C-alpha positions as CSV (number, residue, x, y, z in Angstrom):
1,M,-9.6,8.8,0.2
2,L,-8.3,5.8,-1.8
3,V,-4.8,6.2,-0.8
4,E,-5.8,6.8,2.8
5,K,-7.7,3.5,2.8
6,A,-4.8,1.7,1.0
7,T,-2.4,2.8,3.7
8,T,-4.8,1.7,6.5
9,V,-4.8,-1.7,4.7
10,Q,-1.2,-1.7,4.3
11,D,-0.7,-1.0,8.1
12,E,-3.2,-3.9,8.9
13,I,-1.2,-6.3,6.9
14,V,2.2,-5.3,8.4
15,N,0.9,-5.1,11.9
16,S,-0.7,-8.5,11.6
17,G,2.7,-9.8,10.6
18,R,1.7,-11.1,7.2
19,G,3.4,-8.3,5.4
20,G,7.1,-8.4,6.6
21,A,8.9,-6.6,9.5
22,N,7.7,-3.1,8.8
23,A,6.0,-0.8,6.4
24,K,9.1,-0.1,4.4
25,E,9.9,-3.8,3.9
26,F,6.2,-4.4,2.7
27,Y,6.7,-1.7,0.2
28,N,9.8,-3.1,-1.1
29,Q,8.3,-6.5,-1.5
30,N,4.9,-5.3,-3.0
31,H,6.1,-2.0,-4.8
32,T,4.4,-3.2,-8.0
33,W,1.2,-3.3,-6.1
34,A,1.8,-0.1,-4.4
35,E,2.6,1.7,-7.8
36,G,-0.5,0.2,-9.5
37,L,-2.5,1.9,-6.6
38,I,-0.6,5.2,-7.0
39,S,-1.5,5.1,-10.7
40,A,-5.1,4.2,-10.3
41,A,-5.4,7.1,-7.6
42,R,-4.0,9.5,-10.3
43,E,-6.3,8.5,-13.0
44,V,-9.4,8.8,-10.5
45,G,-8.2,12.2,-9.6
46,W,-8.0,13.4,-13.4
């Protein structure tokens, strides 16, 4: 659920024009944030 919500927020940021041209570019610019989110989701899962 955490990953789904984060994906939704990322899409909202990209669609509003604040995050870059597309989702891939957003990820490239914000990979540390995304990797931190993935790490947090894994910890919650354990």
